[in-house]
C-alpha positions in Angstrom: -21.8 -18.4 -6.9 -20.0 -15.2 -6.9 -21.3 -12.2 -4.9 -20.4 -9.0 -5.0 -20.2 -6.3 -2.8 -19.6 -2.6 -3.9 -18.6 0.4 -1.4 -19.0 3.6 -2.3 -18.3 7.1 -0.4 -20.0 10.2 0.3 -20.2 13.7 2.3 -16.5 14.3 2.6 -13.2 12.2 0.8 -10.6 10.4 2.3 -13.5 8.8 4.8 -11.4 5.2 5.1 -13.3 3.3 2.6 -10.0 1.1 1.7 -9.7 0.6 5.4 -13.7 -0.7 5.7 -13.4 -2.7 2.2 -10.2 -4.6 3.7 -11.5 -5.6 7.2 -14.8 -6.3 6.1 -12.5 -8.4 3.3 -11.0 -10.2 6.9 -14.3 -10.2 8.9 -16.0 -13.1 5.3 -13.0 -15.1 5.5 -13.2 -14.9 9.0 -16.0 -17.1 8.7 -15.2 -19.1 6.0 -15.2 -17.9 2.8 -13.2 -17.0 -0.3 -13.1 -13.1 -0.6 -11.3 -11.0 -3.6 -10.7 -6.8 -3.1 -10.9 -4.8 -5.9 -10.2 -0.8 -6.4 -12.4 1.1 -9.9 -10.2 4.5 -9.9 -12.2 7.7 -11.5 -8.9 9.5 -12.3 -7.7 9.8 -15.8 -4.1 8.4 -15.1 -3.7 4.6 -16.9 -2.5 4.0 -13.8 -0.6 6.0 -10.8 3.0 5.1 -11.7 3.3 8.3 -13.5 1.4 10.5 -10.5 3.4 12.2 -7.8 3.2 11.0 -4.4 2.3 14.2 -3.1 -0.7 13.8 -5.3 -1.7 10.6 -4.9 0.3 9.2 -2.2 2.2 5.6 -2.3 2.1 3.4 -5.2 1.3 0.1 -4.2 3.2 -2.9 -6.3 1.8 -6.5 -6.9 3.7 -9.6 -7.7 2.2 -9.7 -11.3 4.1 -5.7 -11.7 0.9 -3.6 -11.7 1.1 0.1 -10.2 -1.7 0.6 -8.5 -3.5 2.4 -5.7 -2.5 2.5 -2.2 -6.0 1.0 -1.0 -4.7 -2.6 -2.2 -1.6 -2.5 0.4 -4.9 -2.6 3.3 -6.5 -5.4 1.2 -3.6 -7.6 1.7 -2.1 -6.3 5.3 -6.2 -7.8 6.1 -6.7 -10.3 4.1 -3.2 -12.0 3.4 -4.5 -12.7 -0.6 -2.0 -11.0 -3.0 -3.4 -8.7 -5.2 -3.0 -8.8 -9.4 -3.3 -6.6 -12.3 -7.0 -7.4 -12.5 -7.7 -6.1 -9.0 -7.0 -2.2 -9.8 -8.6 -0.4 -12.6 -8.9 3.5 -13.6 -10.5 5.5 -16.0 -7.5 6.1 -17.9 -7.2 2.5 -18.7 -11.1 2.0 -19.3 -10.9 4.8 -21.9 -7.9 4.2 -23.2 -9.0 0.0 -24.0 -12.1 1.0 -25.5 -10.6 3.8 -27.9 -8.3 0.8 -28.6 -11.1 -1.3 -29.9 -12.6 1.3 -31.9 -9.5 2.1 -33.8 -9.2 -1.5 -34.9 -12.4 -1.8 -35.5 -14.2 -3.7 -32.9 -17.4 -1.8 -32.7 -18.0 -1.8 -36.8 -18.7 1.3 -37.1 -21.0 2.0 -34.1 -20.8 5.4 -32.5 -18.8 5.0 -29.2 -20.7 6.6 -26.3 -19.9 6.1 -22.3 -23.0 3.8 -22.5 -23.3 1.3 -23.2 -19.3 0.9 -24.2 -17.3 2.5 -21.3 -19.6 1.0 -18.5 -19.7 -2.4 -20.2 -15.7 -2.3 -19.9 -16.0 -1.5 -16.5 -18.6 -4.3 -15.8 -16.1 -6.8 -18.1 -13.5 -5.5 -15.6 -15.5 -6.1 -12.6 -16.6 -9.7 -13.5 -13.1 -10.5 -15.1 -10.6 -13.3 -13.6 -12.7 -14.6 -10.7 -12.6 -18.1 -10.2 -14.1 -19.5 -6.9 -14.4 -16.6 -4.8 -17.7 -16.4 -2.8 -17.2 -12.6 -2.6 -15.7 -10.0 -4.8 -15.6 -6.6 -2.5 -15.6 -3.4 -5.1 -14.4 0.1 -3.5 -15.7 2.6 -6.1 -13.2 5.7 -5.8 -13.7 9.1 -5.3 -17.4 11.1 -3.8 -20.6 10.1 -4.9 -22.0 13.2 -6.7 -18.3 13.9 -8.4 -18.9 13.7 -12.3 -15.9 11.5 -12.7 -17.5 8.5 -10.7 -20.7 8.4 -12.3 -19.4 6.1 -14.9 -18.6 3.6 -12.0 -22.1 4.0 -10.6 -23.8 3.3 -14.0 -21.6 0.1 -14.1 -22.5 -1.2 -10.9 -26.1 0.2 -11.4 -26.7 -2.2 -14.2 -25.1 -4.7 -12.6 -27.4 -5.0 -9.9 -30.2 -5.5 -12.1 -28.3 -8.3 -14.2 -27.1 -10.2 -11.6 -30.2 -9.5 -9.0 -29.8 -8.5 -5.9 -29.2 -11.8 -4.3 -25.5 -11.4 -5.5 -25.2 -8.1 -5.7 -25.0 -5.7 -2.5 -24.6 -1.7 -2.1 -22.6 -0.3 1.3 -22.3 3.6 1.6 -19.6 5.3 3.5 -20.9 8.7 5.1 -19.8 11.0 7.3 -21.5 12.2 10.4 -20.2 15.7 11.7 -20.1 16.7 15.3 -21.6 20.5 16.0 -19.8 21.9 18.8 -22.3 24.5 19.3 -25.3 22.6 19.0 -24.2 19.7 20.5 -25.5 16.8 18.5 -24.6 15.2 15.4 -25.9 16.2 12.0 -27.4 13.6 9.8 -28.6 15.8 7.0 -25.0 15.1 5.2 -25.7 11.3 4.5 -29.5 11.8 3.8 -28.0 14.1 0.8 -25.2 11.9 -0.1 -28.4 9.1 -0.4 -30.2 11.1 -2.2 -27.0 11.8 -4.9 -26.7 7.8 -4.9 -31.1 7.6 -5.5 -30.6 9.7 -8.4 -28.4 8.0 -10.5 -30.3 4.6 -9.6 -28.8 3.1 -6.6 -30.5 2.8 -3.6 -28.0 1.4 -0.7 -28.4 -1.9 1.3 -26.4 -0.6 4.6 -24.8 2.6 5.6 -21.7 3.0 7.5 -21.2 6.1 9.4 -18.5 7.4 10.3 -18.1 9.2 13.7 -16.1 10.7 16.2 -18.7 9.3 18.9 -21.3 7.0 19.3 -24.3 7.2 17.6 -27.5 8.2 19.4 -30.4 5.3 19.2 -32.3 7.9 17.8 -30.0 9.4 15.1 -29.7 5.8 13.8 -33.8 5.5 13.3 -33.8 8.9 12.0 -30.9 8.2 9.2 -33.1 4.6 8.9 -36.2 5.9 8.4 -34.6 8.5 5.4 -32.5 6.5 3.9 -34.8 3.6 3.8 -32.8 1.0 5.2 -33.8 -1.1 8.4 -32.5 0.3 11.1 -30.0 -3.0 11.4 -28.6 -1.8 8.2 -27.0 1.5 9.9 -23.6 0.7 11.4 -21.9 2.8 13.5 -17.9 3.4 12.1 -16.3 4.8 15.1 -13.0 6.0 15.0 -10.6 3.5 17.2 -6.9 4.0 18.6 -5.7 1.4 16.0 -6.6 0.6 12.5 -6.2 -3.3 13.7 -9.1 -2.7 16.2 -11.4 -2.1 13.0 -12.8 -5.8 12.1 -13.3 -6.3 16.2 -15.5 -2.8 15.9 -17.2 -3.9 12.5 -17.9 -6.7 13.9 -19.7 -6.0 17.5 -21.8 -3.7 14.8 -23.1 -6.2 13.1 -21.5 -5.7 9.7 -20.5 -8.6 8.9 -23.6 -10.6 10.2 -25.8 -8.1 8.0 -23.9 -8.8 4.7 -24.7 -12.6 5.6 -28.7 -11.3 6.3 -28.5 -9.4 3.3 -27.5 -12.4 0.9 -29.4 -15.0 3.2 -26.3 -16.8 4.1 -25.1 -17.9 7.3 -21.0 -19.0 8.4 -19.3 -20.1 11.6 -18.9 -17.2 13.4 -15.4 -15.4 13.0 -12.2 -15.8 15.2 -11.1 -12.8 15.9 -8.2 -13.8 18.4 -6.0 -13.5 15.9 -6.6 -9.3 15.8 -7.1 -9.2 19.5 -3.5 -10.2 19.9 -2.5 -7.8 17.7 -4.4 -4.7 19.1 -3.3 -5.7 23.1 0.2 -5.4 21.7 0.3 -2.1 20.2 -2.0 -1.0 23.2 0.4 -2.6 25.6 3.9 -2.9 24.4 6.9 -3.8 26.6 9.0 -0.9 25.7 9.5 2.0 22.7 12.1 2.3 20.2 12.4 5.6 17.8 13.3 5.2 14.0 14.4 8.1 11.9 12.8 8.0 8.3 15.1 10.3 6.3 12.5 11.0 3.1 11.9 13.2 0.6 7.6 12.8 0.5 7.9 13.2 4.8 5.0 16.0 4.1 2.4 13.5 3.1 3.1 10.4 5.0 0.3 8.3 3.0 3.4 8.6 0.6 5.0 6.1 2.8 1.8 4.7 4.2 2.9 0.4 3.8 6.4 1.4 5.0 5.2 2.9 8.0 2.6 0.4 8.8 6.0 -2.6 8.1 7.9 -1.0 10.7 4.5 -1.0 13.1 4.5 -5.1 12.6 7.9 -5.1 13.5 7.3 -3.3 16.6 4.3 -6.0 17.3 7.0 -8.6 16.3 9.0 -7.5 19.4 6.1 -6.4 21.2 7.0 -2.9 21.2 5.8 0.7 20.2 7.5 2.2 17.2 7.9 6.0 17.2 8.6 7.2 13.6 10.7 10.5 13.2 10.0 11.3 10.1 12.3 14.0 8.7 13.1 15.6 5.1 16.3 14.5 3.6 17.1 17.9 2.9 17.5 19.1 6.2 21.3 17.8 6.3 21.9 19.9 3.4 22.2 22.8 5.5 22.4 21.3 9.2 24.4 18.8 11.6 22.9 15.0 11.5 24.1 14.5 14.2 21.3 16.8 16.2 18.7 15.2 14.5 19.4 11.9 14.5 21.2 10.7 17.3 18.3 10.3 19.5 16.9 8.1 17.3 17.8 4.1 17.5 17.4 3.2 13.7 17.7 4.7 10.5 15.9 4.1 7.7 16.0 5.6 3.9 13.6 4.4 2.2 12.7 4.7 -1.8 12.7 7.7 -4.2 13.2 9.5 -7.2 15.1 12.3 -8.2 18.2 13.9 -7.2 15.9 16.3 -4.5 17.2 15.4 -0.8 19.5 12.8 -2.3 23.1 14.5 -0.6 20.9 14.3 2.7 20.2 10.7 2.6 23.9 10.1 1.9 24.5 11.9 5.2 22.0 9.8 6.9 23.8 6.9 6.1 26.9 7.7 6.8 25.8 8.7 10.2 24.6 5.5 10.6 27.5 3.8 9.2 30.2 5.0 11.3 27.5 5.3 15.1 27.2 2.3 14.4 23.2 2.5 14.6 21.2 0.1 12.7 20.6 0.8 9.3 17.6 -0.3 7.0 18.2 1.4 3.3 15.1 0.3 0.4 15.6 0.7 -3.0 17.4 4.0 -3.1 18.3 3.6 0.7 19.9 0.5 -0.9 21.6 3.1 -3.6 22.5 5.9 -1.3 24.5 3.4 1.1 26.4 2.0 -1.8 27.0 5.8 -3.1 28.2 6.1 0.4 30.5 3.4 1.0 32.1 4.3 -2.7 32.9 7.9 -1.3 33.8 7.5 1.9 35.4 3.8 2.2 37.2 3.2 -1.1 37.5 6.6 -1.5 36.0 6.7 -5.6 36.1 10.0 -6.9 32.6 11.2 -7.4 31.0 8.3 -7.0 27.5 8.5 -8.1 24.2 7.5 -9.5 23.5 7.9 -13.3 20.0 8.8 -12.1 21.6 12.7 -11.5 23.2 12.7 -14.5 27.0 11.7 -15.9 29.6 10.8 -13.5 33.3 9.6 -12.7 32.2 6.6 -11.1 28.7 5.6 -11.6 28.2 2.7 -8.8 24.7 3.3 -9.5 23.1 3.4 -13.4 20.4 2.8 -15.7 19.9 -1.4 -16.9 18.6 -1.5 -19.9 18.4 -5.5 -19.8 17.5 -8.2 -17.4 15.9 -11.7 -17.2 13.2 -12.2 -15.0 12.7 -16.1 -15.2 13.5 -17.2 -18.6 12.3 -14.3 -20.7 14.7 -11.4 -21.3 13.0 -7.5 -20.5 14.3 -4.5 -22.6 13.6 -0.6 -21.3 15.0 2.0 -23.3 16.8 5.6 -21.7 14.3 7.7 -23.0 11.1 5.5 -23.5 7.8 6.6 -21.6 7.7 7.2 -18.1 4.9 5.2 -17.1 5.3 1.1 -16.7 8.9 1.5 -17.7 10.5 0.3 -14.4 11.4 -3.2 -13.1 8.3 -4.0 -11.4 6.9 -6.7 -9.6 8.1 -10.1 -8.2 11.8 -10.8 -9.1 13.6 -14.2 -7.4 16.7 -13.5 -5.5 19.5 -15.9 -4.2 20.7 -15.3 -1.1 24.4 -15.6 0.3 25.4 -19.0 2.7 26.0 -17.1 6.3 24.7 -14.0 5.4 22.4 -11.9 7.8 20.7 -11.8 5.0 20.3 -15.4 5.1 19.6 -16.0 8.8 16.6 -13.5 9.0 14.8 -15.3 6.0 15.7 -18.7 6.7 15.4 -19.3 3.0 18.0 -19.9 0.4 15.9 -18.4 -3.0 13.1 -15.7 -1.9 11.3 -13.3 -3.9 10.2 -9.8 -3.2 8.5 -7.0 -5.4 10.6 -4.1 -7.1 9.6 -0.8 -8.2 12.9 1.1 -10.0 15.0 2.2 -12.7 18.3 2.4 -11.6 20.6 -0.7 -10.4 23.7 -0.9 -8.5 26.5 -1.4 -10.9 28.5 -5.0 -10.9 31.8 -3.4 -11.8 32.2 -1.8 -8.6 31.5 -5.1 -6.6 35.0 -6.3 -5.9 36.3 -2.6 -4.6 33.5 -2.7 -2.5 33.8 -5.9 -1.2 37.4 -5.0 0.3 35.8 -2.2 2.3 33.7 -4.9 3.7 30.6 -4.6 1.9 28.9 -8.0 1.2 26.8 -8.7 -1.3 24.5 -11.2 0.2 21.5 -11.3 -2.2 21.9 -11.5 -6.2 19.4 -12.1 -9.2 19.5 -15.9 -9.7 21.6 -15.1 -13.2 24.3 -13.1 -10.8 23.7 -9.9 -12.9 21.4 -7.5 -10.2 22.8 -6.9 -6.5 19.4 -7.5 -4.3 21.1 -7.0 -1.2 24.2 -5.0 0.3 25.1 -5.8 4.1 27.7 -4.8 6.7 28.7 -7.9 8.9 30.3 -6.1 11.3 28.2 -3.3 12.0 24.7 -4.1 14.5 22.8 -4.5 12.1 23.3 -2.5 8.3 21.2 -3.6 5.6 20.5 -2.4 1.9 17.8 -3.9 -0.7 17.2 -3.1 -3.7 13.2 -4.1 -3.7 10.5 -3.2 -1.7 10.0 -5.3 1.2 7.1 -3.8 2.8 4.5 -4.1 0.3 4.4 -8.1 1.6 4.6 -7.0 5.6 1.2 -8.1 7.3 0.0 -7.4 11.4 -0.1 -11.3 11.8 3.0 -12.0 9.4 5.4 -9.2 10.1 7.9 -9.4 7.3 11.6 -11.0 8.6 13.7 -7.4 7.7 11.1 -5.4 9.6 11.3 -7.7 12.6 15.3 -8.0 12.9 15.5 -4.2 12.2 13.2 -3.4 14.9 15.1 -6.0 17.2 18.2 -4.3 16.6 16.8 -1.2 17.3 15.5 -2.8 20.6 19.1 -3.7 21.4 20.1 -0.1 20.3 18.1 1.4 22.6 19.7 -0.3 25.8 22.6 1.1 24.9 21.7 4.9 24.4 
């Protein structure tokens, strides 16, 4: 019997519902329960795939090719449970499905309404694709009081009545602001947020109260009294110095114990040693390395959320602190790269779309290759490494990507057909933007005696992709003559997946996104190797 926990947020946005859900999932998992985590987003986009990173942050990609909210990355990093397409839904997809059914006549001429048709579609999503999970944690995006989230709140209210209290729990995350002039935490915003929930028929079973300081007993009792919950169900959610401390802190505040109490079940006390070891390494590293991340969305760091975490995971594996120097690649089109990159022990160029900033990324690649600084290119970063080698090593005039327009030597171009297993996938150059990329997990064959093979320790690997353009295989021979090794290829030998320079201290470009599979307790081998190379570089500087 699967139990459902719904996590809502109030007062302000960006309170950390995703982290709270992920940490609770990890704690329940530690008690021996099988968990599943889901995100319900209230925006009208079908998925975040066509949204600007400045609007939405990172697009997280699952193995089965779904473009999803970045919170699913938190879920995977904290629990190790692989997310699927069925773990993220938006208002746009719900309405799209409802309208498609209406056009087919599935509603038999009925007037299609938010209640019951839209709410039924939401409930069907929540209950679908569940097997033997003990808990399904569903985070409701947005802030209580927003008009967009009302259908989702109505749907979970109905589910509480249909499944019963013994199978449903409501957790509400709020903010307790501190007013310096008054010298106290204010509980009124939390009271009003709970009142908003009550107005749509939802009584929270637990409150998680975000605060930058300890919450006095008097304030906790006041919240419990005015919000109609038990004192033990008011859980302080205090700020911590590392997100990997969150499961430990929530356990100390009794979060998982209160959840078990609500459902009338018991489980073994979670073993938190894994998280304690991670936190200890984060807080007491044996050294520090500086990594330059040369990208185009550096003004909003949520655009590279999984990437930043994967780099820190590489630091955990090497017991060093990783300090990230975020650099807008456009600056290298106006200034010398040396000034910005010389103090760094490693250079990483991440994924991206479009021509803006591409010239600066190529300059960063050139600096890393010529100065023998460890280089890691991901997706677009691999493509720019190939363009740089074609221009400056092979001397190919006009070498570029056709993403930026027609060019004399298209070393990177649009692929319209490729194999996924035994299935042929096709795309059109003029097709819709959404869902037309090479998405999800694909196998990659590694070349014997390559650095990639050494790092992975396997002959065949599986990694997640999100891109529209590919390295042009026609230039493989020319580039190999200049020392660039194509060390990873698709099983059919058509799509280059990994390139490297064997005689460079550490120079690897990958077409996929390895950051999406890295976890603090299982750092990705490429990030572990890259940070290890940066540690060696730091001893030379």
